[in-house]
C-alpha positions in Angstrom: 0.2 0.1 -0.3 3.0 2.2 0.9 3.8 2.9 -3.0 0.7 3.8 -3.8 0.3 7.0 -2.1 2.6 9.1 -4.2 3.4 12.9 -2.9 3.8 16.1 -4.8 3.6 19.1 -2.8 3.3 23.1 -4.5 3.9 26.0 -2.7 3.4 29.9 -3.6 5.9 32.4 -1.9 5.4 36.2 -1.5 8.0 38.6 -2.7 8.7 40.8 -0.7 11.3 44.3 -0.9 13.4 44.1 2.5 13.3 47.9 3.1 9.6 48.7 2.2 8.3 45.0 3.3 5.7 45.6 0.6 5.3 42.9 -2.4 7.2 43.4 -5.4 7.6 42.2 -8.6 11.0 40.4 -9.4 10.4 40.8 -13.0 10.5 37.0 -13.3 14.2 37.0 -12.7 13.9 34.7 -9.8 12.2 32.3 -11.8 14.4 32.5 -14.6 17.4 31.5 -12.6 15.6 28.9 -10.6 14.4 27.2 -13.7 18.1 26.8 -14.9 18.4 24.6 -11.8 14.9 23.1 -11.6 13.3 23.2 -14.9 10.0 23.5 -14.5 9.7 23.0 -10.7 9.6 26.7 -10.5 7.4 29.1 -12.1 5.5 32.4 -12.4 2.2 33.0 -11.4 -0.7 35.6 -12.3 0.8 38.3 -10.3 4.2 39.4 -10.4 4.9 39.2 -6.7 4.5 35.5 -6.8 6.8 32.4 -6.8 5.3 29.1 -7.3 7.4 25.6 -6.6 6.9 22.2 -7.2 8.4 18.9 -6.2 8.4 16.0 -8.5 6.5 12.4 -7.6 8.1 11.9 -4.2 7.3 8.4 -3.0 7.1 8.9 0.6 7.0 12.1 3.2 10.7 12.0 3.7 11.4 12.9 0.0 8.8 15.8 -0.2 10.5 17.0 3.0 14.1 17.2 1.2 12.5 18.3 -2.1 10.2 21.1 -0.5 13.0 22.4 1.9 15.1 22.5 -1.0 13.3 24.7 -3.3 12.5 26.7 -0.2 16.5 27.7 0.3 17.2 27.9 -3.0 14.5 30.3 -3.9 15.2 32.4 -0.9 18.7 32.3 -1.8 18.3 33.4 -5.4 15.7 35.9 -4.1 18.3 37.5 -2.1 20.8 37.6 -4.9 18.4 40.2 -6.5 18.2 42.5 -3.3 14.6 40.7 -2.3 13.1 38.1 0.2 10.7 35.6 -0.1 7.9 34.6 2.9 5.0 32.1 3.2 1.8 33.5 4.2 -1.4 33.0 2.8 -2.0 36.4 2.3 0.2 39.7 2.8 -0.3 41.5 6.1 -0.4 45.0 4.6 0.3 45.6 0.5 -2.8 46.1 -1.8 -3.1 44.5 -4.9 -3.9 47.2 -7.0 -0.2 47.9 -6.8 1.2 44.8 -8.1 2.0 43.9 -11.7 0.2 41.4 -13.5 2.7 38.4 -15.5 2.0 39.0 -18.9 0.9 35.3 -20.0 -1.7 34.5 -22.8 -3.5 32.2 -19.6 -3.4 35.1 -17.3 -4.6 37.4 -19.4 -7.5 35.4 -20.4 -8.3 34.6 -16.8 -8.3 38.4 -16.5 -10.1 39.5 -19.0 -12.9 36.9 -18.2 -13.0 37.5 -14.3 -11.8 40.9 -14.4 -11.3 42.4 -10.6 -12.0 39.2 -8.9 -8.9 38.1 -10.6 -6.8 41.2 -9.9 -7.4 41.0 -6.5 -6.7 37.3 -6.1 -3.2 38.1 -4.3 -3.4 35.1 -2.4 -0.6 32.1 -1.4 -1.7 28.7 -1.0 -0.4 25.1 -0.5 -1.5 22.2 -3.1 -0.9 18.7 -2.0 -1.4 15.6 -4.5 -2.0 12.4 -3.6 -1.0 9.7 -6.1 -3.8 7.0 -7.0 -3.9 3.7 -9.0 -6.4 4.9 -11.0 -9.3 8.3 -11.2 -11.7 5.7 -10.5 -10.4 5.3 -6.9 -9.3 8.6 -6.9 -13.2 10.2 -7.0 -14.2 7.7 -4.9 -11.5 8.6 -2.1 -12.5 12.2 -2.9 -16.0 12.0 -2.0 -15.6 10.7 1.3 -12.3 12.8 2.3 -14.3 15.9 1.8 -15.6 15.4 5.5 -12.0 16.1 6.6 -11.1 19.2 4.8 -12.0 21.8 7.1 -10.3 19.8 10.6 -6.7 20.1 8.1 -7.7 23.8 6.8 -8.1 24.6 10.2 -4.5 23.4 11.3 -3.4 25.5 8.3 -4.7 29.1 8.4 -2.2 31.7 7.9 -3.7 35.1 6.6 -5.4 37.0 9.1 -4.7 40.2 7.8 -5.7 41.9 4.4 -4.3 45.1 3.0 -3.3 46.6 6.5 -6.4 45.0 8.5 -7.1 42.6 11.0 -9.8 40.5 9.4 -11.1 38.9 12.4 -10.6 35.6 10.1 -7.7 33.3 10.5 -7.8 32.4 7.1 -9.1 35.7 5.2 -7.4 34.0 1.8 -10.1 31.9 1.0 -12.5 34.8 1.6 -10.4 36.5 -1.3 -10.8 33.4 -3.5 -14.4 32.6 -3.2 -14.7 35.7 -5.3 -13.6 33.1 -8.2 -15.9 30.6 -9.9 -15.9 26.7 -9.2 -14.4 27.0 -5.8 -15.0 25.8 -2.6 -16.1 22.5 -1.6 -17.2 20.3 -4.3 -20.4 18.0 -4.8 -20.2 14.3 -4.6 -19.9 12.4 -7.9 -21.1 9.3 -8.2 -18.1 7.9 -10.7 -15.3 9.4 -12.4 -17.7 9.1 -15.7 -20.2 11.5 -13.7 -17.2 13.8 -12.9 -15.9 14.0 -16.1 -19.6 14.6 -18.1 -19.6 17.5 -15.9 -16.2 18.8 -17.2 -17.5 18.0 -20.9 -20.5 19.6 -20.5 -18.8 23.0 -19.1 -16.9 22.8 -21.9 -19.3 22.3 -24.5 -21.6 25.3 -22.9 -18.1 27.3 -23.2 -17.9 27.8 -19.4 -14.7 26.7 -19.4 -12.1 25.6 -22.0 -9.9 23.0 -19.6 -10.5 21.2 -16.6 -7.9 23.6 -14.9 -10.8 26.1 -14.5 -11.9 23.7 -11.9 -10.8 25.7 -8.5 -12.3 23.4 -5.8 -10.1 23.0 -2.5 -10.4 19.2 -3.5 -10.2 17.8 -7.1 -9.3 14.7 -8.8 -6.8 16.2 -11.4 -7.6 16.3 -14.7 -4.2 15.2 -16.2 -2.7 13.0 -13.6 -3.9 10.1 -11.4 -4.1 12.2 -8.3 -6.3 13.8 -5.8 -5.0 17.0 -5.4 -6.0 18.9 -2.0 -6.2 22.6 -2.8 -7.8 24.2 0.9 -4.6 25.2 3.0 -3.1 28.7 3.3 0.6 28.3 2.5 2.3 27.3 5.8 4.9 29.4 7.1 7.0 26.5 8.6 8.3 23.6 6.2 7.4 21.4 9.4 3.8 22.7 9.2 3.5 22.0 5.0 4.9 18.3 5.7 2.3 17.9 8.8 -0.6 19.0 6.2 0.9 16.8 3.6 0.9 13.9 5.8 -2.6 14.1 7.3 -3.7 14.0 3.5 -1.4 11.2 2.4 -2.7 9.3 5.5 -6.6 10.1 5.0 -6.4 9.0 1.6 -4.5 5.6 3.0 -7.0 4.8 5.8 -10.0 5.5 3.5 -8.8 3.1 1.0 -7.9 0.5 3.9 -11.4 0.7 5.0 -12.6 0.5 0.9 -10.8 -3.1 0.9 -12.5 -3.8 4.0 -15.4 -3.2 2.3 -16.4 -0.1 4.6 -17.0 3.3 3.5 -16.8 6.6 5.5 -20.1 8.5 5.5 -20.3 11.1 2.5 -21.6 14.3 3.8 -23.4 17.2 1.8 -21.1 19.9 0.5 -24.0 22.2 2.5 -23.0 20.8 5.8 -19.2 20.5 5.1 -19.5 24.0 4.3 -20.3 25.1 7.4 -17.4 23.4 9.0 -15.1 25.1 6.3 -16.7 28.5 7.3 -16.2 28.1 11.4 -12.4 27.1 10.5 -11.8 29.9 8.7 -13.3 32.3 10.7 -11.9 30.6 14.2 -8.8 28.3 13.2 -8.1 25.5 15.6 -10.0 28.0 18.5 -13.6 27.4 17.2 -15.8 24.2 17.0 -16.7 22.4 14.1 -19.6 20.3 13.9 -20.0 16.4 14.5 -22.5 15.8 11.7 -22.8 12.2 12.9 -23.5 13.1 16.9 -25.2 16.6 15.3 -23.5 19.0 18.2 -20.7 21.1 18.3 -17.4 19.9 19.2 -14.1 22.1 19.9 -12.3 21.8 16.6 -8.9 20.6 18.6 -10.8 17.6 20.0 -11.9 16.4 16.4 -8.5 17.1 15.2 -7.5 15.0 17.8 -10.4 12.2 16.7 -8.7 12.4 13.4 -5.3 11.3 14.2 -7.0 8.3 16.3 -8.5 7.8 12.9 -5.4 7.6 10.7 -3.3 6.0 13.6 -3.6 2.3 12.0 -1.8 3.5 8.4 0.9 5.9 9.8 3.8 3.8 10.5 3.3 2.0 7.5 3.3 5.2 5.6 6.3 6.4 7.3 5.1 9.9 8.5 4.7 9.2 12.1 6.9 12.3 13.0 5.0 14.5 10.2 1.6 13.6 11.8 3.1 14.0 15.5 4.0 17.7 15.1 0.1 18.3 14.6 0.5 18.3 18.4 3.1 21.1 18.3 0.4 23.3 16.0 -2.3 22.4 18.9 0.2 23.7 21.6 1.8 26.5 19.5 -1.2 28.2 17.2 -1.6 28.1 13.9 0.4 30.2 11.4 -2.3 33.1 11.8 -2.5 32.4 15.9 1.3 33.6 15.5 1.0 36.5 13.2 -1.6 38.2 15.8 0.8 37.7 18.5 3.3 39.5 16.9 1.1 42.0 15.9 -0.4 42.4 19.4 3.3 42.6 20.5 4.5 45.5 18.1 1.6 46.7 16.6 3.3 46.7 13.2 2.6 45.3 10.3 6.3 45.7 9.3 6.9 43.3 12.4 5.0 40.7 11.3 6.2 40.3 7.7 9.8 40.2 9.3 8.5 37.2 11.2 6.8 35.7 8.2 10.2 36.0 6.3 12.3 34.5 9.2 10.0 31.5 10.0 9.9 30.8 6.1 12.9 29.3 6.2 13.1 27.9 9.9 14.0 24.4 10.4 15.3 23.7 7.0 18.6 22.2 7.2 
């Protein structure tokens, strides 16, 4: 079973002027320099103040950690050579999107032309985790069930409390910004991969989209790879946090597959219900309450996360990700990225200090 759940990790980083602490364009110089080292593992994004990195196919969390750590370290070094910094957060604490340059590219031009201000203001930074499957048929089956757990992991990943120099009151405001896009959020249940593919074909036929990559849900069966792509998390400040979320998603997929082999399924809940928990996670992070749909009661988010850890425990050692999973307890103790950003702001009263904290933490723990 271990080799079935391969991993791919993508992160989006802020490019920051070290003097003003504002987001700034790197004129694609970081990407150009990185591509000489990594080829296609470092890419431009729609805004010029963003750099996206992505690992290759990793057999386990150890390989994924080595690759994403190396990418963070190298991109930071290349940014430094341009007199710039990188930072890992779901949003920048105070930069305004109106001041940021867009990347000149046919795909981005098309998205901006269609979505207008929703696209231009979409200056956010996420974590995407791919988990490999034997087939897309199996992937859609697991994706239907794993949707229930998305708010749990999302609550742990919250790392965007500020937007344009304001404390938003949310632990993840990134998701509120992204909600302006079509085809986002928790997806519906699909009865089969054919059901999913027919949905895509209908959207293409009716010129709603031109390809399946314009499905921007929090989780999707990838249109080109045999993977489930988890897209709900803010970009984590620490690489240890990234790897905890990677391990959680991998272990959830492995556990649900194990149940399937025993002719058991996890209950499939509606999009409307799961969205209630997603909103609570965005607003309160790990300090709020989520709904236990089975018991039909509110439960402290932290308690539900501990229940999640119990649920996946019997596959963790086989996957070899025990240390990554154990890091969840440190997040519960020390707070999420959002909690730590808010603490720095409370102590300093300075958004610049929050940016300094983010840029320092981005390379913390990378050997």
